[in-house]
Backbone as CSV, one residue per row, in Angstrom:
resi,resn,N_x,N_y,N_z,CA_x,CA_y,CA_z,C_x,C_y,C_z
1,MET,-3.825,6.722,-8.714,-5.212,6.923,-8.348,-5.300,8.207,-7.517
2,ASP,-6.282,9.045,-7.834,-6.379,10.318,-7.121,-7.084,10.147,-5.775
3,ARG,-6.926,11.161,-4.934,-7.425,11.095,-3.560,-8.941,10.887,-3.507
4,ALA,-9.676,11.552,-4.380,-11.137,11.438,-4.371,-11.581,10.008,-4.676
5,THR,-10.898,9.357,-5.596,-11.226,7.982,-5.956,-10.918,7.040,-4.788
6,ILE,-9.759,7.255,-4.158,-9.391,6.440,-2.997,-10.408,6.643,-1.882
7,LEU,-10.769,7.902,-1.609,-11.739,8.204,-0.551,-13.072,7.511,-0.818
8,LYS,-13.533,7.527,-2.052,-14.807,6.878,-2.380,-14.731,5.385,-2.094
9,LYS,-13.648,4.733,-2.491,-13.510,3.296,-2.252,-13.382,2.998,-0.753
10,VAL,-12.634,3.841,-0.036,-12.499,3.655,1.413,-13.859,3.827,2.086
11,ALA,-14.611,4.833,1.672,-15.944,5.065,2.247,-16.855,3.861,2.015
12,GLU,-16.784,3.276,0.819,-17.585,2.084,0.526,-17.213,0.939,1.464
13,LEU,-15.909,0.725,1.651,-15.453,-0.371,2.505,-15.784,-0.119,3.972
14,VAL,-15.651,1.127,4.426,-16.016,1.471,5.805,-17.509,1.211,6.005
15,SER,-18.307,1.615,5.045,-19.749,1.417,5.123,-20.096,-0.060,5.218
16,GLU,-19.483,-0.883,4.361,-19.750,-2.323,4.366,-19.240,-2.989,5.641
17,THR,-18.018,-2.665,6.021,-17.378,-3.348,7.142,-17.967,-2.952,8.489
18,LEU,-18.221,-1.662,8.662,-18.690,-1.166,9.958,-20.195,-0.904,9.987
19,GLU,-20.858,-1.234,8.878,-22.312,-1.111,8.777,-22.810,0.282,9.141
20,VAL,-22.245,1.274,8.430,-22.685,2.657,8.580,-23.101,3.182,7.209
21,ASP,-23.869,4.252,7.219,-24.308,4.870,5.974,-23.106,5.480,5.263
22,GLU,-22.900,5.091,4.021,-21.750,5.581,3.261,-21.734,7.105,3.171
23,ALA,-22.905,7.718,3.085,-22.990,9.172,2.969,-22.445,9.880,4.212
24,SER,-22.403,9.182,5.347,-21.917,9.800,6.585,-20.395,9.673,6.751
25,VAL,-19.748,8.971,5.830,-18.312,8.733,5.944,-17.549,9.901,5.323
26,THR,-16.853,10.648,6.182,-16.030,11.781,5.739,-14.584,11.535,6.143
27,GLU,-13.677,12.332,5.606,-12.261,12.170,5.941,-11.996,12.404,7.420
28,GLN,-12.794,13.235,8.070,-12.575,13.575,9.469,-13.154,12.537,10.432
29,LEU,-13.966,11.630,9.928,-14.637,10.642,10.770,-13.624,9.722,11.441
30,ARG,-13.721,9.645,12.768,-12.820,8.774,13.545,-13.458,7.394,13.683
31,PHE,-12.645,6.361,13.504,-13.159,5.000,13.608,-13.703,4.715,15.006
32,GLU,-13.075,5.280,16.025,-13.572,5.048,17.386,-14.956,5.662,17.585
33,ASP,-15.263,6.743,16.846,-16.587,7.349,16.942,-17.670,6.450,16.349
34,LEU,-17.246,5.495,15.522,-18.176,4.526,14.946,-18.318,3.293,15.828
35,GLY,-17.577,3.278,16.933,-17.618,2.133,17.829,-16.794,0.958,17.333
36,ALA,-15.866,1.223,16.413,-15.041,0.151,15.853,-14.061,-0.365,16.902
37,ASP,-14.049,-1.688,17.069,-13.076,-2.291,17.973,-11.895,-2.815,17.151
38,SER,-10.946,-3.436,17.812,-9.734,-3.873,17.117,-10.042,-4.922,16.048
39,PHE,-11.032,-5.774,16.292,-11.415,-6.762,15.292,-11.990,-6.081,14.051
40,ASP,-12.856,-5.074,14.265,-13.436,-4.323,13.145,-12.334,-3.663,12.320
41,LEU,-11.361,-3.079,13.009,-10.279,-2.397,12.301,-9.412,-3.380,11.522
42,LEU,-9.168,-4.548,12.092,-8.404,-5.569,11.380,-9.151,-6.010,10.123
43,GLU,-10.443,-6.198,10.250,-11.273,-6.577,9.097,-11.232,-5.479,8.027
44,LEU,-11.302,-4.233,8.458,-11.269,-3.104,7.527,-9.916,-3.009,6.830
45,VAL,-8.840,-3.127,7.581,-7.501,-3.061,6.991,-7.317,-4.178,5.968
46,THR,-7.778,-5.366,6.284,-7.685,-6.487,5.344,-8.458,-6.175,4.063
47,ALA,-9.644,-5.607,4.202,-10.454,-5.239,3.035,-9.757,-4.161,2.208
48,LEU,-9.145,-3.184,2.884,-8.420,-2.125,2.174,-7.226,-2.693,1.423
49,GLU,-6.479,-3.567,2.075,-5.312,-4.173,1.436,-5.729,-4.984,0.213
50,ASP,-6.813,-5.733,0.322,-7.307,-6.520,-0.801,-7.772,-5.615,-1.943
51,GLU,-8.521,-4.578,-1.606,-9.078,-3.668,-2.613,-7.982,-2.940,-3.395
52,PHE,-6.956,-2.491,-2.668,-5.927,-1.672,-3.299,-4.670,-2.456,-3.666
53,GLY,-4.643,-3.757,-3.349,-3.512,-4.594,-3.716,-2.216,-4.168,-3.067
54,LEU,-2.276,-3.882,-1.776,-1.089,-3.441,-1.051,-1.061,-4.021,0.344
55,THR,0.048,-3.810,1.017,0.184,-4.224,2.409,0.551,-2.997,3.220
56,LEU,-0.241,-2.715,4.241,0.038,-1.584,5.122,0.937,-2.073,6.251
57,ASP,2.059,-1.397,6.450,2.978,-1.827,7.503,2.469,-1.398,8.877
58,ASP,3.031,-2.007,9.898,2.572,-1.753,11.267,2.680,-0.286,11.667
59,ASP,3.707,0.410,11.186,3.860,1.833,11.514,2.687,2.634,10.948
60,SER,2.278,2.315,9.728,1.144,3.005,9.111,-0.137,2.736,9.884
61,LEU,-0.321,1.499,10.296,-1.548,1.125,11.000,-1.712,1.869,12.312
62,ALA,-0.623,2.089,12.996,-0.673,2.775,14.287,-1.152,4.213,14.149
63,ASP,-0.963,4.784,12.957,-1.328,6.183,12.729,-2.717,6.375,12.134
64,ILE,-3.442,5.294,11.910,-4.756,5.400,11.276,-5.839,5.519,12.350
65,ALA,-6.348,6.737,12.502,-7.433,6.981,13.454,-8.692,7.474,12.742
66,THR,-8.510,8.071,11.560,-9.640,8.623,10.810,-9.670,8.036,9.401
67,VAL,-10.766,8.280,8.723,-10.881,7.851,7.330,-9.793,8.534,6.498
68,GLY,-9.530,9.804,6.760,-8.477,10.526,6.049,-7.114,9.912,6.263
69,ASP,-6.864,9.434,7.483,-5.590,8.752,7.781,-5.462,7.482,6.928
70,ALA,-6.566,6.770,6.752,-6.546,5.557,5.922,-6.242,5.912,4.472
71,VAL,-6.840,6.984,3.986,-6.573,7.435,2.613,-5.093,7.804,2.471
72,ASP,-4.559,8.537,3.447,-3.148,8.912,3.423,-2.251,7.676,3.382
73,ALA,-2.564,6.682,4.215,-1.744,5.461,4.282,-1.764,4.734,2.937
74,ILE,-2.903,4.717,2.276,-3.012,4.059,0.964,-2.216,4.837,-0.069
75,GLN,-2.324,6.150,-0.054,-1.573,6.965,-1.005,-0.062,6.815,-0.809
76,ASN,0.362,6.624,0.416,1.792,6.557,0.721,2.358,5.145,0.675
77,ALA,1.508,4.157,0.463,1.969,2.755,0.452,2.711,2.424,-0.825
């Protein structure tokens, strides 16, 4: 799956999970700037894992601060 396709799916999930406008979701967007707390991030990671059929390890999770970081983690999983 190419990066653009992954980004689109991640943006959809971020929009649904964090209740933000999908059009405002860019690779540079930081989850903390959206006011996401640890529960929100856990919910988002679970949705990403379900959507992409993978498991993100704890090391990957620690490095996810932006939407782009999430895309990178999915590509590298």
